[in-house]
RODREN-251762 format. One line per 8 residues: their letters; for each residue x, y, z of C-alpha. Coordinates in steps of 0.1 Angstrom, whole numbers, plus 5000, padded with zeros to 4 digits. Layout:
! residues N
A> X:Y:Z | ...
This chain:
! residues 868
MFLQDFYR> 3430:2232:6058 | 3392:2232:6053 | 3384:2256:6079 | 3414:2278:6069 | 3397:2279:6035 | 3365:2289:6050 | 3375:2315:6074 | 3398:2333:6052
PLIGFLIL> 3368:2348:6028 | 3347:2352:6061 | 3373:2377:6074 | 3376:2393:6039 | 3336:2397:6040 | 3334:2408:6074 | 3362:2438:6068 | 3341:2445:6035
AGSGSACE> 3309:2448:6054 | 3323:2465:6084 | 3320:2506:6087 | 3338:2533:6099 | 3376:2527:6103 | 3377:2492:6086 | 3362:2508:6054 | 3384:2539:6053
YSQGICGA> 3416:2519:6058 | 3412:2500:6026 | 3418:2533:6005 | 3448:2536:5983 | 3454:2498:5979 | 3459:2495:5939 | 3490:2508:5923 | 3480:2509:5888
WADGDIRI> 3447:2516:5868 | 3432:2528:5837 | 3396:2537:5831 | 3374:2518:5808 | 3337:2508:5802 | 3344:2473:5814 | 3372:2468:5841 | 3394:2440:5845
GVLSSCHS> 3410:2434:5881 | 3446:2423:5882 | 3460:2408:5914 | 3499:2406:5912 | 3524:2401:5938 | 3546:2430:5923 | 3563:2429:5956 | 3581:2396:5972
KVQRLYVR> 3573:2400:6008 | 3555:2419:6036 | 3579:2437:6059 | 3558:2434:6094 | 3560:2416:6125 | 3553:2381:6127 | 3523:2381:6152 | 3499:2410:6146
ERPEKYNC> 3480:2422:6174 | 3459:2450:6155 | 3451:2461:6121 | 3483:2473:6106 | 3490:2487:6072 | 3508:2462:6050 | 3543:2472:6042 | 3554:2456:6010
TELNLISL> 3591:2455:5997 | 3613:2440:5971 | 3601:2445:5936 | 3592:2414:5918 | 3603:2420:5882 | 3588:2385:5871 | 3553:2397:5886 | 3561:2433:5872
VRTLAVVH> 3564:2419:5836 | 3534:2396:5838 | 3512:2426:5851 | 3527:2446:5821 | 3520:2419:5795 | 3480:2423:5808 | 3485:2461:5804 | 3499:2454:5768
TIETINNS> 3473:2430:5760 | 3444:2451:5773 | 3460:2482:5751 | 3463:2459:5720 | 3424:2451:5721 | 3414:2485:5730 | 3436:2496:5697 | 3415:2469:5673
SFLPGVRL> 3383:2467:5664 | 3377:2434:5682 | 3354:2451:5708 | 3340:2478:5686 | 3329:2507:5709 | 3342:2494:5741 | 3371:2501:5759 | 3384:2476:5787
GYYICDTC> 3401:2495:5819 | 3420:2477:5846 | 3430:2479:5879 | 3461:2465:5893 | 3462:2457:5929 | 3493:2440:5948 | 3491:2408:5969 | 3527:2415:5981
SDASKAIQ> 3527:2377:5982 | 3506:2374:6010 | 3472:2357:6014 | 3457:2381:6037 | 3471:2411:6015 | 3457:2393:5986 | 3418:2395:6003 | 3424:2430:6012
STEQLLAV> 3432:2438:5976 | 3403:2418:5965 | 3381:2436:5987 | 3392:2470:5969 | 3387:2458:5934 | 3350:2445:5943 | 3343:2481:5949 | 3365:2508:5932
NGTLSVQC> 3400:2522:5935 | 3408:2539:5969 | 3397:2574:5957 | 3360:2564:5967 | 3344:2551:5996 | 3344:2513:6000 | 3311:2499:5996 | 3304:2477:6025
EVLERPNV> 3277:2459:6012 | 3275:2426:5992 | 3277:2440:5956 | 3255:2425:5931 | 3271:2446:5899 | 3307:2456:5914 | 3328:2476:5890 | 3352:2452:5880
KAIIGARF> 3339:2420:5861 | 3367:2398:5861 | 3399:2393:5878 | 3433:2382:5867 | 3457:2364:5894 | 3468:2358:5918 | 3503:2342:5911 | 3508:2321:5938
SEDSLAVA> 3482:2291:5949 | 3483:2304:5987 | 3468:2338:5974 | 3445:2324:5949 | 3429:2299:5973 | 3421:2328:5997 | 3405:2351:5970 | 3385:2322:5952
RLLSLYMV> 3366:2317:5984 | 3357:2355:5983 | 3352:2356:5949 | 3329:2328:5948 | 3304:2347:5969 | 3297:2373:5941 | 3307:2348:5913 | 3332:2370:5900
PQISTTSS> 3353:2351:5876 | 3388:2347:5884 | 3416:2336:5859 | 3452:2326:5870 | 3479:2322:5847 | 3501:2304:5874 | 3483:2292:5902 | 3483:2254:5897
AQTLSDRV> 3472:2239:5931 | 3449:2209:5926 | 3423:2219:5952 | 3414:2250:5929 | 3397:2226:5904 | 3372:2218:5930 | 3337:2234:5915 | 3319:2232:5944
RYPAFLRT> 3344:2253:5968 | 3356:2273:5940 | 3329:2278:5913 | 3343:2311:5900 | 3381:2303:5894 | 3395:2295:5861 | 3431:2292:5850 | 3450:2291:5816
IPSDVHQT> 3474:2262:5828 | 3467:2225:5838 | 3466:2217:5877 | 3491:2205:5896 | 3479:2169:5893 | 3492:2171:5859 | 3525:2186:5867 | 3534:2160:5895
KALVNFMK> 3527:2133:5870 | 3549:2151:5847 | 3577:2152:5870 | 3572:2114:5881 | 3572:2105:5843 | 3603:2125:5837 | 3622:2107:5866 | 3609:2073:5853
HFHWDWVG> 3625:2081:5820 | 3661:2082:5834 | 3652:2054:5862 | 3656:2080:5891 | 3638:2061:5920 | 3655:2076:5950 | 3647:2114:5954 | 3648:2140:5979
VVYGDDDY> 3619:2165:5984 | 3620:2201:5996 | 3584:2219:5996 | 3569:2252:6009 | 3544:2250:6039 | 3518:2271:6018 | 3487:2255:6002 | 3506:2253:5969
GKNALQSF> 3534:2233:5982 | 3513:2210:6006 | 3489:2201:5979 | 3517:2195:5954 | 3535:2173:5979 | 3506:2153:5985 | 3500:2149:5947 | 3535:2140:5941
LADSEAAD> 3541:2114:5970 | 3506:2097:5956 | 3520:2097:5919 | 3555:2087:5929 | 3542:2059:5952 | 3525:2047:5921 | 3553:2049:5901 | 3579:2029:5925
ICHAFQEV> 3597:2062:5933 | 3603:2063:5967 | 3616:2095:5988 | 3650:2096:6005 | 3639:2129:6026 | 3608:2154:6030 | 3621:2188:6041 | 3597:2218:6044
LPHYLAHN> 3605:2258:6044 | 3587:2285:6056 | 3567:2301:6027 | 3569:2337:6043 | 3604:2352:6034 | 3601:2374:6067 | 3602:2341:6087 | 3626:2347:6117
EIDKRIQE> 3641:2310:6113 | 3641:2308:6075 | 3679:2313:6074 | 3684:2284:6099 | 3658:2259:6081 | 3678:2269:6047 | 3710:2254:6064 | 3692:2225:6081
VAETIRLS> 3680:2215:6044 | 3711:2219:6027 | 3727:2194:6054 | 3702:2171:6046 | 3707:2171:6012 | 3746:2169:6015 | 3741:2140:6039 | 3716:2118:6016
EAKVVVLI> 3728:2096:5988 | 3698:2107:5967 | 3713:2127:5938 | 3680:2144:5925 | 3659:2169:5945 | 3625:2183:5936 | 3621:2218:5947 | 3584:2226:5952
LKEELVSK> 3591:2261:5961 | 3585:2297:5949 | 3614:2316:5933 | 3629:2337:5964 | 3632:2306:5985 | 3651:2283:5960 | 3677:2313:5952 | 3682:2316:5991
LFKEMIRQ> 3687:2276:5991 | 3711:2276:5960 | 3733:2302:5977 | 3738:2277:6005 | 3743:2249:5978 | 3772:2271:5959 | 3787:2282:5994 | 3792:2244:6006
NISRTWIA> 3799:2231:5970 | 3767:2208:5969 | 3759:2194:5935 | 3729:2176:5926 | 3700:2171:5897 | 3674:2198:5906 | 3639:2192:5893 | 3620:2225:5894
SDAWSMSR> 3582:2231:5899 | 3564:2258:5876 | 3568:2283:5903 | 3607:2287:5892 | 3613:2268:5863 | 3619:2299:5842 | 3634:2324:5868 | 3659:2346:5850
NISQMEGI> 3672:2358:5888 | 3680:2323:5897 | 3697:2313:5863 | 3718:2347:5864 | 3730:2341:5900 | 3765:2342:5906 | 3778:2306:5909 | 3747:2291:5894
NQVGDIFG> 3768:2266:5872 | 3783:2247:5902 | 3751:2236:5916 | 3746:2204:5889 | 3717:2198:5863 | 3683:2220:5864 | 3653:2208:5849 | 3619:2219:5849
FTFITGPN> 3583:2218:5836 | 3566:2251:5825 | 3535:2256:5814 | 3535:2261:5772 | 3549:2294:5764 | 3543:2313:5733 | 3547:2345:5712 | 3534:2379:5727
PGFKEFLQ> 3535:2404:5695 | 3548:2436:5703 | 3553:2431:5738 | 3590:2432:5736 | 3589:2467:5722 | 3564:2477:5748 | 3589:2471:5775 | 3616:2488:5758
QLTLSPGS> 3596:2517:5757 | 3573:2515:5788 | 3550:2541:5774 | 3513:2539:5789 | 3483:2552:5773 | 3468:2586:5783 | 3452:2586:5814 | 3467:2554:5828
VNLYLEEY> 3484:2554:5863 | 3512:2526:5873 | 3531:2533:5904 | 3549:2498:5900 | 3562:2510:5871 | 3576:2544:5885 | 3591:2525:5911 | 3609:2504:5888
KQLGKDNG> 3623:2533:5869 | 3637:2549:5905 | 3660:2516:5905 | 3678:2534:5872 | 3673:2506:5852 | 3671:2510:5816 | 3639:2502:5796 | 3659:2472:5778
FLTEAVDI> 3667:2457:5812 | 3633:2438:5817 | 3636:2420:5785 | 3669:2404:5796 | 3660:2399:5832 | 3627:2380:5821 | 3621:2357:5795 | 3589:2374:5780
SMTYGERL> 3576:2341:5765 | 3562:2333:5800 | 3537:2360:5797 | 3518:2338:5772 | 3490:2328:5800 | 3484:2364:5808 | 3479:2368:5768 | 3456:2341:5769
AVWSIARA> 3436:2351:5799 | 3431:2388:5785 | 3421:2374:5752 | 3395:2347:5768 | 3378:2376:5786 | 3376:2396:5752 | 3362:2366:5736 | 3336:2362:5763
LKHLLNCS> 3325:2397:5763 | 3320:2399:5726 | 3295:2371:5729 | 3280:2386:5759 | 3277:2421:5745 | 3265:2407:5712 | 3292:2425:5694 | 3294:2429:5657
ETDCPGER> 3319:2445:5633 | 3307:2477:5643 | 3287:2477:5675 | 3284:2460:5708 | 3249:2468:5720 | 3247:2447:5750 | 3246:2458:5783 | 3278:2469:5796
DFPPWKLL> 3269:2471:5834 | 3264:2432:5838 | 3264:2411:5867 | 3298:2389:5867 | 3282:2357:5868 | 3270:2364:5832 | 3308:2368:5821 | 3318:2338:5841
KELKQINF> 3290:2316:5822 | 3306:2327:5788 | 3342:2320:5799 | 3331:2285:5805 | 3318:2280:5770 | 3349:2299:5750 | 3367:2279:5727 | 3392:2296:5704
TMDNQTFY> 3424:2290:5682 | 3456:2309:5687 | 3491:2302:5674 | 3478:2272:5660 | 3462:2259:5691 | 3430:2257:5704 | 3421:2266:5737 | 3392:2264:5760
FNASGNFM> 3383:2256:5798 | 3377:2220:5807 | 3349:2206:5832 | 3373:2218:5859 | 3381:2253:5847 | 3416:2244:5835 | 3433:2246:5799 | 3448:2215:5791
NGYDLINW> 3480:2228:5770 | 3503:2202:5788 | 3541:2214:5795 | 3572:2221:5781 | 3604:2203:5796 | 3632:2229:5804 | 3669:2221:5806 | 3689:2249:5823
QPQEASGQ> 3721:2245:5801 | 3753:2262:5815 | 3768:2291:5794 | 3805:2289:5803 | 3812:2323:5790 | 3788:2344:5810 | 3785:2318:5839 | 3749:2316:5835
RRFVVVGN> 3720:2293:5825 | 3700:2297:5795 | 3666:2277:5793 | 3667:2252:5763 | 3631:2235:5755 | 3643:2198:5754 | 3609:2177:5753 | 3574:2183:5767
YNLTKTEV> 3548:2165:5786 | 3515:2152:5766 | 3485:2155:5794 | 3462:2127:5772 | 3491:2102:5768 | 3507:2109:5801 | 3542:2107:5786 | 3573:2126:5784
HIKAPIIW> 3589:2130:5753 | 3624:2140:5749 | 3630:2157:5715 | 3663:2172:5719 | 3698:2163:5735 | 3705:2168:5770 | 3738:2184:5779 | 3746:2171:5816
SNPSNTVP> 3770:2188:5839 | 3794:2159:5847 | 3826:2155:5829 | 3814:2119:5810 | 3782:2140:5799 | 3763:2108:5813 | 3729:2103:5829 | 3732:2107:5867
VSMCSAIC> 3723:2078:5887 | 3700:2084:5917 | 3689:2050:5929 | 3683:2033:5964 | 3696:2001:5947 | 3714:1992:5915 | 3692:1980:5884 | 3685:1946:5885
PPGTAKKL> 3699:1932:5850 | 3680:1905:5831 | 3683:1870:5846 | 3676:1885:5880 | 3647:1900:5901 | 3642:1927:5927 | 3638:1914:5962 | 3623:1943:5980
LKTSCCHN> 3636:1958:6013 | 3616:1978:6037 | 3615:2008:6015 | 3600:1996:5982 | 3623:2013:5962 | 3653:1994:5979 | 3661:1960:5969 | 3685:1934:5963
CTQCLEGT> 3690:1918:5931 | 3681:1879:5930 | 3691:1852:5903 | 3659:1837:5887 | 3658:1802:5898 | 3655:1773:5874 | 3626:1771:5854 | 3621:1811:5854
YSNETNLP> 3637:1840:5836 | 3635:1877:5833 | 3645:1895:5801 | 3639:1928:5814 | 3656:1953:5841 | 3642:1957:5873 | 3613:1930:5870 | 3597:1924:5906
NCLPCEDN> 3593:1888:5898 | 3608:1861:5876 | 3584:1849:5847 | 3579:1812:5847 | 3591:1791:5815 | 3565:1781:5790 | 3555:1746:5783 | 3584:1723:5769
TWSLKGWT> 3610:1750:5778 | 3636:1753:5808 | 3659:1779:5821 | 3689:1775:5845 | 3697:1798:5873 | 3700:1834:5865 | 3688:1829:5825 | 3671:1857:5805
SCKPKDED> 3652:1835:5785 | 3640:1798:5783 | 3645:1774:5757 | 3640:1738:5749 | 3660:1712:5767 | 3683:1691:5745 | 3676:1657:5743 | 3706:1632:5751
YWKWDGSH> 3708:1597:5740 | 3733:1573:5724 | 3737:1591:5690 | 3749:1572:5663 | 3780:1599:5660 | 3786:1600:5697 | 3815:1584:5714 | 3796:1561:5733
AIVILTFT> 3780:1547:5704 | 3813:1544:5681 | 3829:1522:5708 | 3799:1501:5713 | 3797:1497:5675 | 3830:1486:5672 | 3831:1461:5696 | 3796:1449:5683
ATGYLLLL> 3810:1446:5648 | 3843:1429:5663 | 3818:1402:5678 | 3799:1398:5642 | 3831:1393:5626 | 3843:1365:5651 | 3812:1350:5646 | 3815:1350:5609
FTLIIFLV> 3851:1338:5612 | 3838:1313:5634 | 3810:1303:5610 | 3834:1300:5582 | 3860:1276:5599 | 3831:1253:5610 | 3819:1252:5576 | 3851:1241:5561
FYGKPVMK> 3856:1214:5586 | 3821:1204:5588 | 3818:1166:5597 | 3857:1166:5608 | 3868:1157:5641 | 3876:1189:5651 | 3839:1199:5645 | 3826:1171:5664
QAGGTLCF> 3847:1177:5694 | 3832:1215:5694 | 3797:1203:5694 | 3788:1199:5659 | 3752:1215:5649 | 3750:1228:5685 | 3779:1253:5676 | 3756:1271:5650
VMMVGLAL> 3727:1273:5676 | 3752:1289:5699 | 3764:1313:5671 | 3727:1325:5665 | 3719:1332:5703 | 3750:1352:5703 | 3742:1371:5670 | 3707:1381:5685
SYTSVILF> 3725:1394:5719 | 3751:1414:5696 | 3721:1428:5680 | 3702:1437:5711 | 3732:1459:5719 | 3728:1479:5683 | 3694:1488:5698 | 3712:1508:5726
IGKPNVHI> 3721:1533:5703 | 3696:1560:5686 | 3668:1580:5701 | 3647:1549:5719 | 3609:1543:5716 | 3589:1518:5733 | 3594:1492:5708 | 3632:1496:5709
CRGRQILY> 3631:1496:5746 | 3612:1463:5745 | 3632:1447:5716 | 3668:1451:5730 | 3659:1437:5764 | 3639:1405:5746 | 3665:1401:5721 | 3694:1397:5746
ALGFSLTV> 3670:1376:5771 | 3662:1350:5742 | 3697:1352:5726 | 3716:1346:5756 | 3692:1323:5769 | 3696:1301:5738 | 3733:1305:5741 | 3734:1292:5778
SCILVKAL> 3712:1266:5770 | 3736:1250:5744 | 3765:1254:5767 | 3742:1234:5792 | 3741:1206:5768 | 3779:1205:5764 | 3784:1205:5803 | 3758:1179:5804
RTFVSFLP> 3775:1158:5777 | 3807:1159:5796 | 3793:1154:5829 | 3774:1122:5819 | 3798:1108:5799 | 3822:1101:5827 | 3796:1089:5853 | 3797:1052:5865
PHRQRQAK> 3782:1029:5841 | 3749:1023:5859 | 3744:1060:5867 | 3754:1067:5831 | 3725:1049:5818 | 3700:1063:5840 | 3716:1100:5831 | 3714:1092:5794
RFYKPPVI> 3675:1090:5795 | 3671:1124:5803 | 3700:1136:5782 | 3680:1151:5752 | 3700:1180:5737 | 3669:1194:5713 | 3646:1194:5744 | 3669:1210:5767
ITCGTLIQ> 3677:1238:5744 | 3640:1243:5736 | 3629:1239:5771 | 3655:1264:5783 | 3646:1288:5755 | 3608:1290:5760 | 3610:1295:5796 | 3625:1326:5790
VLICILWL> 3599:1333:5764 | 3574:1328:5788 | 3591:1350:5812 | 3594:1378:5785 | 3557:1373:5772 | 3544:1379:5811 | 3569:1409:5814 | 3555:1427:5783
IFDSPAVE> 3520:1420:5795 | 3523:1431:5831 | 3554:1454:5833 | 3564:1463:5799 | 3593:1483:5795 | 3587:1520:5781 | 3606:1551:5774 | 3611:1578:5799
GFQSDQSM> 3629:1613:5801 | 3652:1620:5832 | 3659:1656:5835 | 3674:1677:5864 | 3664:1712:5874 | 3702:1719:5873 | 3706:1707:5836 | 3691:1717:5803
IITIQCNE> 3695:1680:5792 | 3668:1655:5790 | 3683:1620:5789 | 3660:1598:5767 | 3663:1561:5781 | 3643:1533:5786 | 3625:1521:5817 | 3621:1484:5825
GSGIGFGI> 3590:1491:5844 | 3593:1480:5881 | 3622:1460:5874 | 3607:1428:5888 | 3602:1416:5848 | 3637:1425:5841 | 3651:1407:5873 | 3634:1376:5866
MLCYIALL> 3648:1376:5831 | 3685:1381:5842 | 3678:1357:5871 | 3667:1330:5849 | 3699:1335:5826 | 3721:1336:5857 | 3703:1301:5868 | 3712:1285:5837
AFVCFLMA> 3748:1297:5840 | 3750:1288:5875 | 3740:1249:5866 | 3764:1250:5837 | 3792:1260:5862 | 3780:1234:5887 | 3779:1207:5864 | 3812:1214:5846
FKGRKVPQ> 3827:1220:5881 | 3814:1184:5890 | 3831:1169:5858 | 3862:1189:5862 | 3884:1157:5871 | 3877:1140:5838 | 3904:1128:5810 | 3917:1162:5799
AFNETGHI> 3915:1149:5765 | 3878:1153:5764 | 3875:1179:5790 | 3856:1210:5779 | 3845:1220:5817 | 3875:1247:5821 | 3861:1265:5792 | 3826:1262:5804
ILSMLINL> 3837:1273:5842 | 3855:1305:5828 | 3827:1316:5807 | 3800:1309:5832 | 3821:1328:5858 | 3826:1356:5833 | 3787:1357:5829 | 3780:1358:5864
FVWVCFTP> 3806:1382:5877 | 3796:1409:5853 | 3761:1405:5858 | 3765:1405:5897 | 3784:1434:5892 | 3758:1453:5869 | 3728:1446:5896 | 3740:1473:5922
VYLAKVNE> 3744:1498:5894 | 3712:1492:5882 | 3694:1495:5915 | 3710:1528:5923 | 3696:1542:5892 | 3729:1554:5878 | 3726:1573:5847 | 3751:1551:5830
RYSIQAAA> 3736:1519:5838 | 3724:1512:5802 | 3764:1517:5789 | 3770:1493:5816 | 3744:1468:5806 | 3753:1472:5768 | 3791:1464:5780 | 3780:1436:5803
ILVSCYGV> 3761:1419:5770 | 3793:1423:5752 | 3817:1410:5777 | 3792:1381:5781 | 3793:1373:5746 | 3830:1377:5740 | 3833:1352:5770 | 3816:1326:5753
IFCHFAPK> 3833:1333:5719 | 3868:1330:5736 | 3862:1301:5759 | 3844:1278:5736 | 3849:1291:5701 | 3890:1302:5700 | 3903:1271:5711 | 3886:1253:5684
WYMALCKK> 3901:1279:5657 | 3933:1269:5673 | 3931:1233:5669 | 3915:1235:5636 | 3943:1257:5617 | 3972:1249:5639 | 3969:1211:5649 | 3954:1195:5619
KEQLTREA> 3983:1174:5611 | 3987:1164:5646 | 3950:1150:5649 | 3955:1133:5617 | 3985:1111:5630 | 3965:1106:5667 | 3934:1092:5647 | 3959:1067:5631
YFSRANIH> 3974:1056:5660 | 3943:1053:5681 | 3926:1029:5655 | 3943:1003:5666 | 3925:1006:5699 | 3890:0997:5684 | 3874:1026:5699 | 3839:1030:5688
IDSDDLIP> 3819:1064:5692 | 3785:1062:5692 | 3775:1098:5681 | 3740:1100:5680 | 3736:1111:5713 | 3771:1127:5717 | 3779:1108:5744 | 3810:1083:5736
EITLEPGF> 3811:1045:5737 | 3847:1036:5746 | 3856:0996:5737 | 3891:0984:5738 | 3902:0948:5731 | 3911:0929:5764 | 3947:0938:5777 | 3952:0967:5752
IMGSQNTI> 3979:0987:5769 | 3995:1023:5758 | 4019:1042:5772 | 4042:1037:5799 | 4034:1031:5838 | 4007:1010:5833 | 3984:1039:5821 | 3961:1044:5790
NSVDTGLG> 3975:1079:5778 | 3946:1088:5755 | 3917:1075:5737 | 3902:1094:5705 | 3865:1094:5708 | 3859:1110:5673 | 3846:1142:5692 | 3886:1149:5700
SINLEFPY> 3915:1137:5717 | 3906:1126:5754 | 3937:1120:5778 | 3922:1093:5801 | 3952:1089:5822 | 3934:1058:5838 | 3956:1034:5859 | 3962:1000:5844
RTLRKRTR> 3944:0980:5869 | 3912:1001:5866 | 3915:0995:5829 | 3919:0959:5832 | 3888:0953:5854 | 3868:0977:5830 | 3878:0959:5798 | 3864:0926:5810
SKSI> 3830:0942:5805 | 3841:0959:5772 | 3825:0994:5783 | 3841:1024:5797
């Protein structure tokens, strides 16, 4: 590209510097002119193409065809503005002239026209040397960037200022290669940013691109690709069309591009083409009935020819960015009259009149607001001249045959206001006006399109602002969708595929979230918050524990309250019958100690309810350990009493030395106290929060440490219960009237069975293990109440009369009860026999009626020793 740009002006210079036929051949190039003190050159593509062979072998005359009305109107806008300035006193005493040469939309032809402008019109011989003071002091044009790039290199040799109103190629901002080039528009670097921002506004990330193979198309494409990639917009296809309309394969390429568009899933297509190529492409779209959303580059964004072509409403929605437009006072009337100033020549206008169109046709065929750039260009030159020529209100005394570089210097420094807008050339030689967003809205009556400004693009803020409603061509009037993949909703993230715009939507995992669409990654939850899979936000987890109004708590409290009531009922009965035989048979004061232990155990169950803390976690285990150890120690005394009472006399006397109930109860409980103290010191219970990634609930529960201390505590209670069971089991054959072994065995079996079942549940860390522990405590306590106290309720309340009768009857047996150590001494008179079948049926020991069931022969032997 660099070599191509370098050789073009070199070729032009060789033509300019040549002699003989080369210089003679350049005559008669310009088609319009008007004399003046200072002349402005105009390069305009008044014709759309050059009719010539595709391959040239020798210099030939350029045959320009197809009069271009848009370029003609732009050219006439320059003429009108120059005449407006000449008819004013803005440059007193100075008349501006002009030369208008046709580029025919061809870069080589543009160089030839520029060569002529640097000399004089074709009526004079070409000056074939480098010109220090050429006749033309500034040049307006060319229209297309391809032509401007070629001309700009040549004009840079002489530093002749060139002002383009439409050439937007970014390369032209290079101050090293094109130091004399200026323009009244922004460069394509902003246009492509505007296109990309417009696509982002409607979430179009899957688009096609069709561009021309000229410098404008290639440069704009590269800029668009860079900007779209940065905005995560991908390209479904990139197709190129030949810039030259006379290309012999242009129709074939049009059909190939149309087929690509038809087969693509992209519903949005960017066309970086000149107007004539777009017209050809749209005709093929209409023929194949293909509808898309089209985004126009500035080259055709306000083309009246395309907007009025037959069937244009069938192609779909059309948007485009155009350079800031504005008024051109008096220009409409100028076009309607088409009257030139005396001495002016305009062959292009004569060619237009030969078409047979009336004077008002141009105002309808072309949007004259597009000529605002030409007005700005001429006024920029005029303001620079005013300062260069030292103009006052009456005179401009400065030198008029000045070198063009002086005018270029003044142009770079101008700053003026027009129509409430400020204009100046920035360091890159560009105006920074921004763009208008144009929507081609259908007109049903005429079948044509009208241009409606629906928004703008601010160069400073780099954002598109939609300020008017957009009418979409689809029946539902909704924004069309052009995406490689569907939008990922909140709660998901994009998982990119091979193409950056194509993705799958994956749900955010636990602990992450997304609250916007199309996020590349899910966001992590902040501290103390969590989310489940696919959530759009994080929130604190709910704490789960046995709340006082929960179903678990109500059930536990009901059974605990019932236990307390049973203990209270037992206490009342024992107080009423305190000192009576039934009370003595139940164990006397030993029962009150058992009730204290059971009350502590019930209290421990209450501590399972509510939000746990370290004190509650410790308290509930310690209360149960001490309370139930105390209870089982009392049961151990009862089992030992029964066991010892019916040992042989010599073994009974030995066993009685160790039968010390207070000592047994105290030691049994103190051992548990020691276990609990060591547990609290070395492996104390604590609070833990159990949570799962798949749940929004934190289960607040107690942790018994490593479990060793907890296990030893339960094992010790189990050991006491097992000893009770063994002793009761050994004494199960003693006389029935004094036999509580069955009650002891049953209550201890219940306790052992419950805690054996609890052990695997606890070791498995089941979430409900604490509710099972609470239930185990309750069952154990109820087992003691119903096995040890309930029978005494029955005896006290239902068998009171029968018991009194039995006491009177047995008083004849001279039975003595030594109740100091709760082991009965039974003495019978020799030969005392009761009942039938030679047996003594029962003896009242003072602790209850004992059915001895002893054979008479055995009793007689024992009565000799007066002791049983």
